[in-house]
BAFI-3210 file (N, C-alpha, C; in Angstrom, 3 decimals, decimal comma, padded with zeros to 6 digits):
// residues 249
n [1|2|3|4|5|6|7|8|9|10|11|12|13|14|15|16|17|18|19|20|21|22|23|24|25|26|27|28|29|30|31|32|33|34|35|36|37|38|39|40|41|42|43|44|45|46|47|48|49|50|51|52|53|54|55|56|57|58|59|60|61|62|63|64|65|66|67|68|69|70|71|72|73|74|75|76|77|78|79|80|81|82|83|84|85|86|87|88|89|90|91|92|93|94|95|96|97|98|99|100|101|102|103|104|105|106|107|108|109|110|111|112|113|114|115|116|117|118|119|120|121|122|123|124|125|126|127|128|129|130|131|132|133|134|135|136|137|138|139|140|141|142|143|144|145|146|147|148|149|150|151|152|153|154|155|156|157|158|159|160|161|162|163|164|165|166|167|168|169|170|171|172|173|174|175|176|177|178|179|180|181|182|183|184|185|186|187|188|189|190|191|192|193|194|195|196|197|198|199|200|201|202|203|204|205|206|207|208|209|210|211|212|213|214|215|216|217|218|219|220|221|222|223|224|225|226|227|228|229|230|231|232|233|234|235|236|237|238|239|240|241|242|243|244|245|246|247|248|249]
n.u [053,183|053,662|052,449|051,367|050,729|048,897|046,225|045,868|044,219|042,000|038,286|036,428|033,484|032,207|029,907|028,005|029,772|030,337|031,370|032,738|033,950|033,373|034,363|037,168|037,550|037,230|039,022|041,323|041,179|041,965|044,076|045,460|045,380|043,106|039,920|037,183|033,894|031,355|028,548|026,002|023,310|022,117|023,836|025,192|026,781|028,967|029,732|030,249|032,427|034,243|034,695|035,823|038,472|039,267|039,316|041,555|043,625|044,596|042,461|039,526|036,182|032,903|030,355|027,164|023,762|022,109|019,623|020,330|018,315|016,647|015,889|015,676|017,430|019,745|020,549|020,556|022,404|024,766|024,243|024,892|027,772|029,167|028,537|029,588|032,103|033,025|034,127|033,778|035,627|036,195|033,956|033,054|030,771|029,755|027,773|025,137|023,165|022,053|020,530|019,649|018,471|016,028|014,552|012,068|011,176|011,498|010,390|008,113|008,793|011,418|012,970|012,827|013,967|016,569|017,310|016,740|018,633|021,143|021,459|019,791|020,632|023,789|023,357|022,243|023,626|026,031|025,032|024,074|026,435|028,016|027,537|029,166|031,622|035,154|037,018|038,965|038,341|037,030|035,380|034,479|033,049|031,780|031,392|030,650|031,901|030,422|029,046|030,681|030,865|028,709|028,804|027,057|023,700|020,917|021,578|020,220|018,855|020,826|023,287|021,992|022,147|024,501|025,749|024,721|025,786|028,268|027,608|026,795|029,377|031,015|029,450|029,547|032,092|032,722|030,695|031,656|034,342|035,515|035,915|038,195|037,170|037,628|035,783|035,295|034,845|034,817|035,508|034,767|035,841|035,193|035,309|036,374|034,136|031,937|029,574|029,901|031,716|034,922|035,553|032,572|029,618|029,222|031,970|034,156|033,112|032,844|035,578|036,741|035,862|037,486|040,760|043,091|042,084|041,214|039,870|039,662|040,510|039,000|040,879|042,118|040,604|040,548|042,567|042,574|041,087|041,931|044,342|043,069|041,590|043,684|046,689|047,841|046,042|044,814|044,634|043,184|039,871|036,431|036,814|036,937|038,145|039,213|039,217|039,583|040,390|040,839|038,164|036,877|038,535]
n.v [-053,138|-052,362|-050,708|-049,862|-047,721|-046,618|-045,507|-044,224|-042,610|-042,415|-043,045|-045,794|-046,871|-050,113|-052,109|-054,977|-056,157|-058,434|-061,258|-063,316|-061,691|-059,016|-059,040|-059,565|-057,444|-055,058|-055,635|-055,843|-053,171|-052,136|-053,170|-051,412|-049,268|-047,998|-047,032|-048,880|-049,191|-051,679|-052,941|-055,170|-057,655|-060,137|-061,505|-061,253|-062,293|-062,907|-060,458|-059,275|-060,503|-059,884|-057,353|-057,246|-058,400|-056,146|-054,367|-055,500|-054,912|-052,313|-050,529|-048,426|-049,859|-050,591|-052,587|-052,694|-053,011|-053,396|-052,689|-052,957|-052,632|-050,808|-047,513|-045,886|-047,296|-047,137|-044,714|-043,650|-045,057|-043,995|-041,253|-042,310|-043,121|-040,640|-039,317|-040,306|-041,150|-038,915|-038,275|-039,487|-041,433|-043,100|-045,260|-048,609|-050,447|-053,412|-054,808|-057,513|-059,332|-062,486|-063,806|-066,377|-067,950|-069,082|-066,209|-066,417|-067,485|-065,953|-064,176|-061,410|-060,210|-061,180|-060,151|-057,329|-057,509|-058,062|-055,874|-053,841|-054,194|-054,595|-052,418|-049,941|-049,704|-049,457|-046,878|-045,591|-045,254|-044,145|-041,554|-040,635|-040,594|-038,918|-036,215|-036,315|-036,906|-036,675|-034,513|-035,767|-038,458|-041,808|-044,226|-047,198|-049,767|-052,823|-055,034|-057,451|-060,077|-061,241|-059,118|-058,131|-060,427|-062,598|-065,939|-067,919|-069,540|-067,888|-065,615|-063,232|-061,366|-060,902|-060,132|-057,880|-055,978|-055,950|-054,813|-052,334|-051,031|-050,115|-047,987|-046,376|-045,930|-044,737|-042,200|-041,067|-040,664|-038,723|-036,796|-036,146|-035,765|-033,231|-032,584|-034,111|-036,860|-040,315|-042,606|-046,072|-049,442|-052,810|-055,792|-058,906|-062,693|-065,826|-066,397|-067,790|-068,197|-068,699|-068,930|-069,587|-071,978|-072,803|-075,828|-076,490|-077,819|-076,808|-075,670|-076,678|-076,487|-073,416|-072,936|-073,782|-071,724|-069,528|-068,130|-068,824|-070,829|-071,465|-070,668|-067,536|-065,528|-063,877|-061,977|-061,553|-059,665|-058,020|-056,608|-055,223|-053,504|-051,798|-050,740|-049,055|-047,322|-046,132|-043,833|-044,460|-044,887|-042,626|-041,251|-042,794|-043,188|-043,915|-046,418|-049,745|-052,612|-055,623|-058,648|-061,566|-063,780|-064,014|-064,567|-063,090|-062,697]
n.w [016,940|020,201|021,553|024,542|025,678|023,649|023,390|025,635|028,276|026,720|026,228|025,291|023,675|023,204|021,697|022,093|023,590|025,246|024,432|021,900|019,094|020,147|022,847|022,655|021,158|023,164|025,269|023,887|023,254|025,737|026,492|025,009|026,638|026,556|028,421|029,145|027,918|027,967|025,901|026,458|025,676|026,608|028,511|031,074|033,075|031,560|030,182|032,560|033,427|031,333|031,772|034,310|033,626|032,313|034,326|036,008|034,321|034,884|034,022|033,718|033,706|032,325|032,353|030,854|030,349|027,174|024,805|021,318|019,384|020,524|020,461|022,905|025,044|023,711|023,473|025,855|027,058|025,667|026,974|029,278|029,499|028,806|030,948|033,240|032,345|031,374|028,819|025,476|022,980|021,406|019,153|018,922|016,992|017,137|017,916|016,734|014,850|013,308|010,786|008,825|005,860|003,063|001,361|000,433|002,866|005,462|007,483|008,605|011,006|011,689|009,605|010,531|012,984|012,433|010,828|012,321|014,580|013,323|011,636|012,080|014,804|014,612|013,420|015,118|017,429|016,277|015,995|018,054|019,731|018,335|019,250|021,270|020,924|021,003|018,996|016,467|017,064|016,740|014,839|014,318|012,760|012,630|010,147|007,708|005,760|004,063|003,098|001,075|-000,879|-001,485|-001,050|-000,771|-001,018|000,762|002,247|001,967|003,616|006,112|004,154|003,046|005,314|006,382|004,205|004,176|006,194|004,939|003,420|005,478|007,025|005,021|004,828|007,246|007,360|005,464|006,682|009,565|009,077|008,663|011,595|012,481|012,614|012,302|010,447|009,705|008,224|009,161|007,512|008,997|008,220|008,262|011,864|014,946|017,215|019,983|018,854|016,110|015,881|014,993|014,788|013,912|012,636|010,028|009,610|007,971|005,184|005,646|005,762|003,341|001,707|002,121|001,078|002,510|004,003|006,514|009,915|011,152|014,120|017,138|017,916|015,593|014,589|016,296|016,428|014,233|014,505|016,718|015,509|013,792|015,474|016,807|016,452|014,105|012,398|011,904|009,276|007,578|006,398|005,835|004,878|003,781|005,688|005,079|007,335|006,672|005,832|003,103|002,101|000,284|-001,582]
ca.u [053,292|053,277|051,347|050,929|049,753|048,628|045,030|046,045|043,499|040,875|037,352|035,735|032,388|031,899|029,060|028,324|031,347|030,513|031,633|033,384|034,958|033,109|034,864|038,277|037,884|037,258|040,372|042,527|041,346|041,984|045,488|046,276|045,679|041,664|038,986|036,150|032,405|030,980|027,083|025,562|021,826|021,605|025,193|025,611|028,032|029,778|030,104|031,088|033,846|035,433|034,777|037,086|039,420|039,528|039,806|042,730|044,865|044,385|041,857|038,082|035,447|031,762|029,642|025,958|022,831|021,451|019,274|020,747|017,074|015,902|016,303|015,784|018,366|020,742|020,827|020,634|023,833|025,632|024,453|025,559|029,204|029,755|028,368|030,385|033,646|033,558|034,212|033,673|036,770|036,210|033,018|033,064|029,743|029,753|026,685|024,937|022,449|022,106|019,176|020,040|017,530|015,701|014,230|010,703|010,763|011,896|009,305|008,435|009,787|013,038|013,344|012,711|014,825|017,846|017,578|016,850|019,851|022,340|021,604|019,332|021,438|024,603|023,275|021,874|025,003|026,791|024,328|024,428|027,620|028,752|027,437|030,217|032,945|036,156|037,650|040,007|037,699|037,131|034,124|034,825|031,986|032,095|030,586|030,625|032,374|029,216|028,748|031,526|030,969|027,713|029,196|025,981|022,415|020,370|022,105|019,854|018,599|022,081|024,140|021,370|022,050|025,935|026,047|024,175|026,905|029,276|026,847|026,712|030,528|031,087|028,656|029,931|033,308|032,369|030,249|032,591|035,667|036,133|036,559|039,174|037,008|037,368|034,753|035,778|034,190|035,832|034,692|035,578|035,418|034,630|035,867|036,068|033,738|031,120|028,141|030,497|033,145|035,910|034,914|031,163|029,267|029,373|033,351|034,875|032,369|033,680|037,563|036,813|035,492|038,491|042,115|043,714|041,670|041,387|039,149|040,328|040,121|038,437|042,009|042,477|039,764|040,584|044,459|042,728|040,168|043,187|045,048|042,134|041,486|044,929|047,341|048,417|044,548|044,399|044,297|042,202|038,663|035,639|037,430|036,785|039,002|038,486|039,918|038,553|041,271|040,699|037,139|036,544|039,580]
ca.v [-052,275|-053,082|-049,662|-050,127|-046,386|-045,713|-044,938|-043,802|-041,643|-042,749|-044,033|-046,520|-047,694|-051,430|-052,665|-056,458|-056,385|-059,537|-062,471|-063,177|-060,538|-057,909|-059,155|-059,657|-056,011|-054,649|-056,489|-055,060|-051,334|-051,873|-053,579|-050,165|-047,922|-047,138|-047,442|-049,402|-049,250|-052,948|-053,236|-056,577|-058,006|-061,414|-062,175|-060,372|-062,893|-062,750|-059,071|-058,793|-061,162|-059,293|-055,935|-057,831|-058,426|-054,952|-053,910|-056,372|-054,472|-050,951|-049,592|-048,509|-050,656|-050,554|-053,246|-052,086|-054,036|-052,368|-053,615|-051,863|-052,313|-050,131|-046,444|-045,319|-047,955|-046,826|-042,787|-043,725|-045,523|-043,087|-040,556|-042,629|-042,931|-039,209|-038,497|-041,085|-040,861|-037,396|-037,953|-040,584|-041,154|-044,320|-046,232|-049,544|-051,107|-054,428|-055,742|-057,604|-060,619|-063,102|-064,907|-067,085|-068,724|-068,612|-065,492|-066,575|-067,810|-064,852|-063,716|-059,583|-060,015|-061,593|-058,674|-055,944|-057,587|-057,624|-054,405|-052,777|-054,301|-054,347|-051,072|-049,146|-049,500|-048,434|-045,418|-044,276|-045,252|-043,073|-040,327|-040,179|-040,635|-037,681|-035,233|-036,347|-037,609|-035,698|-034,112|-036,956|-039,743|-042,893|-044,779|-048,442|-050,394|-054,602|-055,485|-058,955|-060,837|-061,094|-057,664|-058,320|-061,717|-063,787|-066,998|-069,122|-069,008|-068,113|-064,477|-062,413|-060,396|-060,735|-059,681|-056,621|-055,503|-055,675|-053,759|-050,783|-050,475|-049,726|-046,609|-045,449|-045,573|-043,592|-040,776|-040,701|-040,348|-037,446|-035,664|-036,036|-035,672|-031,781|-032,759|-035,261|-037,994|-041,167|-043,732|-047,062|-050,499|-054,047|-056,832|-060,377|-063,701|-066,897|-066,192|-069,080|-067,810|-069,798|-068,876|-069,875|-072,650|-073,890|-077,203|-076,716|-078,599|-075,829|-075,104|-076,979|-075,350|-071,872|-072,795|-073,653|-070,386|-068,660|-068,191|-069,131|-072,403|-071,243|-069,699|-066,478|-065,494|-062,456|-061,530|-060,834|-058,305|-056,926|-055,929|-054,230|-052,450|-051,136|-050,091|-047,795|-046,580|-045,604|-042,702|-045,120|-044,858|-041,454|-040,794|-043,785|-042,995|-044,063|-047,413|-051,418|-053,441|-057,122|-059,486|-062,671|-064,930|-063,963|-064,820|-062,258|-062,651]
ca.w [017,941|021,430|022,081|025,727|025,865|022,332|023,827|027,139|028,331|025,826|026,634|024,082|024,152|022,347|021,543|022,038|023,624|026,478|024,023|020,586|018,549|020,795|023,907|022,079|020,964|024,369|025,678|023,037|023,512|027,197|026,521|024,166|027,324|026,867|029,550|028,084|028,356|026,735|026,322|026,377|026,037|027,543|028,590|032,017|033,286|030,592|030,140|033,951|033,467|030,526|032,739|035,194|033,135|032,198|035,642|036,303|033,535|035,557|033,423|034,426|032,742|032,744|031,508|030,879|029,389|026,270|023,292|020,293|018,833|021,593|020,501|024,289|025,646|023,048|023,909|027,575|027,393|025,598|027,713|030,643|029,162|028,590|032,219|033,948|032,033|030,915|027,464|024,630|022,195|020,185|019,098|018,265|016,935|017,096|018,113|015,622|014,839|011,840|010,418|007,571|005,257|001,710|001,238|000,522|004,399|006,198|008,652|009,027|012,479|011,529|009,032|011,406|014,150|011,830|010,469|013,727|015,408|012,213|010,750|012,860|015,945|014,390|012,957|016,236|018,061|015,829|016,102|019,748|020,049|017,390|019,895|022,742|020,325|021,166|017,538|016,290|017,569|015,914|014,812|013,712|012,460|012,678|009,172|007,189|004,511|003,213|002,403|-000,141|-001,533|-001,073|-001,749|-000,784|-000,658|002,156|003,269|001,497|004,780|006,746|003,643|003,064|006,809|006,560|003,274|004,731|007,002|004,080|002,981|006,883|007,148|004,100|005,001|008,188|007,032|004,915|007,530|010,396|008,910|009,388|013,093|012,300|013,342|011,128|010,214|008,844|008,501|008,939|007,174|009,494|007,549|009,576|013,006|015,727|018,096|020,493|017,780|014,920|016,232|014,049|014,915|014,216|011,610|009,090|009,785|007,010|004,300|005,619|005,587|001,916|000,913|002,310|000,336|003,509|004,212|008,202|010,572|011,910|015,631|017,646|018,387|014,519|014,203|017,236|016,288|013,250|015,749|017,624|014,605|013,703|016,856|017,388|015,905|012,844|011,634|011,951|007,842|007,223|006,841|004,560|003,743|004,025|005,789|005,146|007,648|006,172|005,357|001,314|001,534|-000,841|-002,783]
c.u [052,625|051,966|050,756|050,091|049,070|047,431|045,060|044,740|042,068|039,823|036,769|034,613|032,352|030,909|028,888|029,586|031,383|031,027|031,887|034,222|034,651|034,006|036,602|038,641|038,041|038,428|041,495|042,562|042,061|043,607|046,289|046,185|043,989|040,766|037,864|034,740|031,998|029,528|026,882|023,813|021,238|022,879|025,801|026,647|029,271|030,359|030,901|032,465|035,124|035,569|035,811|038,440|040,206|040,430|041,289|044,150|045,086|043,751|040,260|037,595|034,042|030,882|028,062|024,883|022,065|021,314|019,424|019,712|016,451|016,451|016,802|017,256|019,677|021,450|021,036|022,130|024,877|025,665|025,507|026,939|029,722|029,202|029,048|031,911|034,075|033,999|034,163|035,159|036,724|034,881|033,167|031,496|029,658|028,291|025,855|023,928|022,265|020,692|019,263|018,638|016,708|014,882|012,672|010,130|011,044|010,435|009,520|009,428|011,269|013,600|013,477|013,812|016,556|018,279|017,803|018,131|021,183|022,576|021,032|020,454|022,888|024,647|022,984|022,613|025,849|026,237|024,257|025,706|028,568|028,875|028,671|031,501|033,873|036,588|038,733|039,301|037,805|035,804|034,720|033,498|032,130|031,017|030,431|031,307|031,575|028,661|029,364|031,099|029,865|027,745|028,327|024,597|021,634|020,656|021,534|019,353|019,805|023,343|023,147|021,708|023,504|026,479|025,895|025,398|028,139|028,859|026,940|028,246|030,939|030,760|029,212|031,184|033,448|031,861|030,989|033,775|036,340|035,992|037,547|038,881|036,880|036,460|035,062|035,037|035,129|034,566|035,098|034,849|035,111|035,649|035,253|035,276|032,564|029,726|028,694|031,714|033,692|035,641|033,316|030,887|029,075|030,974|033,757|034,433|033,029|035,089|037,435|036,475|036,721|039,853|042,860|043,091|041,555|040,384|040,082|040,024|039,604|039,566|042,522|041,575|040,030|041,898|043,889|041,587|041,295|043,898|044,114|042,073|042,490|045,523|047,493|046,825|043,762|043,829|043,625|040,904|037,573|035,897|036,868|037,931|038,320|039,562|039,379|039,418|041,307|039,542|036,396|037,534|038,897]
c.v [-052,994|-051,957|-049,638|-048,840|-045,615|-045,222|-044,716|-042,782|-041,573|-043,285|-044,400|-047,294|-048,856|-051,976|-054,087|-056,912|-057,653|-060,752|-062,057|-062,163|-059,418|-057,811|-059,087|-058,357|-055,164|-054,697|-056,007|-053,926|-051,151|-052,017|-052,321|-048,885|-047,683|-047,825|-048,092|-049,655|-050,382|-052,749|-054,712|-056,598|-059,031|-061,900|-061,465|-061,095|-062,665|-061,432|-058,670|-059,202|-060,330|-057,917|-055,865|-057,915|-057,233|-053,961|-054,361|-055,328|-052,636|-049,931|-049,336|-049,204|-050,381|-051,351|-052,940|-052,596|-052,721|-052,830|-052,934|-051,427|-051,560|-048,615|-045,813|-045,813|-047,041|-044,918|-042,885|-043,914|-044,518|-041,909|-040,769|-042,691|-041,544|-038,836|-039,095|-041,213|-039,572|-036,693|-039,550|-040,403|-042,264|-045,204|-047,370|-050,595|-052,365|-055,181|-056,078|-058,896|-061,084|-064,206|-065,221|-067,850|-068,286|-067,248|-065,364|-067,012|-067,028|-064,398|-062,075|-059,312|-060,425|-060,326|-057,452|-056,363|-057,246|-056,738|-053,469|-052,924|-053,860|-053,011|-050,077|-048,661|-048,848|-047,198|-044,821|-044,156|-044,258|-041,376|-039,759|-039,946|-039,223|-036,421|-035,175|-036,828|-036,604|-035,471|-035,063|-037,920|-040,387|-043,698|-045,824|-049,005|-052,053|-054,790|-056,780|-059,305|-061,057|-060,187|-057,507|-059,363|-062,669|-064,706|-068,350|-068,677|-068,923|-066,632|-063,513|-060,739|-059,931|-059,570|-058,044|-055,786|-054,844|-054,646|-052,521|-050,379|-049,526|-048,148|-045,952|-045,232|-044,671|-042,278|-040,520|-040,206|-038,977|-036,490|-035,444|-035,756|-034,127|-031,486|-033,427|-036,559|-038,887|-042,124|-045,052|-048,575|-052,044|-055,286|-058,370|-061,562|-064,948|-066,698|-067,360|-068,370|-068,983|-069,653|-069,740|-070,779|-072,966|-075,175|-077,589|-077,480|-077,869|-075,287|-075,563|-076,320|-074,185|-072,065|-072,687|-072,582|-069,496|-068,866|-069,109|-070,633|-072,358|-070,447|-068,420|-066,598|-063,755|-061,433|-060,510|-059,614|-057,402|-055,988|-054,804|-053,086|-051,380|-050,029|-048,680|-046,761|-045,434|-044,459|-043,110|-045,307|-043,405|-040,883|-041,935|-043,568|-043,217|-045,164|-048,728|-052,083|-054,758|-058,145|-060,866|-063,722|-065,164|-064,820|-063,932|-061,996|-063,158]
c.w [019,201|022,037|023,668|026,168|024,654|022,379|025,477|027,281|027,786|026,644|025,117|024,620|022,810|022,350|021,346|022,430|024,976|025,534|022,534|020,371|019,429|022,130|023,335|021,894|021,967|024,971|025,221|023,100|024,716|027,407|025,995|025,344|027,633|028,108|028,531|028,721|027,386|027,118|025,992|026,225|026,467|028,463|029,702|032,567|032,735|030,468|031,460|033,888|032,385|031,233|033,545|035,013|032,900|033,305|036,056|035,624|034,038|034,910|034,083|033,312|033,163|031,755|031,465|029,791|028,636|025,038|022,153|019,534|019,455|021,289|022,213|024,815|025,226|023,436|025,425|027,835|027,008|026,208|029,124|030,702|029,443|030,385|033,306|033,624|031,765|029,153|026,540|022,919|021,207|020,442|018,412|017,806|016,231|016,988|017,074|015,714|013,495|012,017|008,887|007,123|003,871|001,937|001,493|001,964|005,726|006,594|008,749|010,052|012,334|010,722|009,818|012,547|013,388|011,603|011,634|014,665|014,654|011,538|011,433|014,214|015,925|014,105|014,062|017,397|017,724|016,039|017,204|020,094|019,900|018,280|020,891|021,852|020,354|019,458|017,759|016,699|016,387|015,869|013,779|014,035|011,841|011,154|009,047|005,959|003,690|002,532|000,994|-001,006|-000,798|-001,712|-001,217|-000,797|000,724|002,607|002,816|002,686|005,455|005,964|003,633|004,195|006,734|005,436|003,162|005,376|006,083|003,646|004,349|006,929|006,016|004,279|006,276|008,127|006,486|005,934|008,680|010,142|009,220|010,724|013,145|012,990|012,337|011,468|009,174|009,279|008,241|008,744|007,647|008,274|008,690|010,658|014,150|016,906|018,887|019,521|016,635|015,143|014,804|013,950|014,875|012,898|010,027|008,603|008,475|005,485|004,358|005,412|003,998|001,049|001,168|001,396|001,482|003,969|005,837|008,256|010,945|013,380|016,031|017,740|016,748|014,115|015,022|017,167|015,192|013,643|015,993|016,361|013,972|014,550|017,091|016,484|014,532|011,800|011,375|010,078|006,990|007,375|005,778|004,170|004,703|004,531|006,139|006,162|007,888|005,819|003,872|001,174|000,318|-002,213|-004,410]
res [m|n|g|a|a|v|l|d|g|k|v|a|l|v|t|g|g|s|r|g|i|g|a|a|v|a|l|r|l|a|e|e|g|a|d|v|v|l|t|y|r|g|s|a|e|q|a|e|a|v|a|a|k|i|g|a|m|g|r|r|a|w|a|v|r|a|d|s|a|d|p|q|e|v|t|a|v|v|a|g|v|a|e|r|f|g|r|i|d|v|l|v|n|n|a|g|v|g|v|l|g|p|i|g|e|l|t|l|d|e|v|d|r|v|l|e|v|n|v|r|g|p|f|l|f|a|q|a|v|s|a|h|l|a|d|g|g|r|i|v|t|i|g|s|c|i|a|q|r|v|a|f|p|g|g|t|l|y|a|t|s|k|a|a|l|i|g|l|t|k|a|l|a|r|e|l|g|p|r|g|i|t|a|n|v|i|h|p|g|p|i|d|t|d|l|n|p|a|d|g|p|a|a|d|f|q|r|g|l|t|a|l|g|a|f|g|t|g|a|d|v|a|v|a|v|a|y|l|a|g|e|g|g|r|y|v|t|g|a|e|l|a|v|d|g|g|f|a|a]
***
């Protein structure tokens, strides 16, 4: 689909949208016609650069700092989007953190941080957005291939946090379905980003875990988000979509 106006007039909120998958998603939704709000925690310059690219497309953009682990910042951002843009049509829960290591070596602070950002954050964003989300709206949450297949040791905490998003998604789909609102989760596999580059030290190992033997790109995930956010995804809800090169095959 070329979909130049598929999301024309819509407003999308993308958490963690300053780089990597989040930035690719924010830009793709803008290409599809949406005005985009993107949150960031520490990458202000990168976030503003993404917002500038969206503005150059003729769309409205707002880059706003928010820590997904802070409930007050979550609710403030959502209220700010509703006030500034007058509506919210699409929520993309993308912000996340990853901590890998043997379960016996993980600290309580690490456990709390991962669960606060990866689980409580998406829950609170969905909760806050649900009061503003237009009927027929969309919630897309970025999970992980490790929620479907834990292919190596040391992933207990991260897998736990991402698996929780499956239950969140199914429950949201059931609860918000009467309003025509869909909720789905996308599980990316190895994706070439600055945090996990395709030429990094663990890249060959990750390629070997996929059926295609290759890394994906943020754009690969973004096109799936755009599909679910658009009219084509209106009858898809409570679903898991793997964009993982066959990692879980």
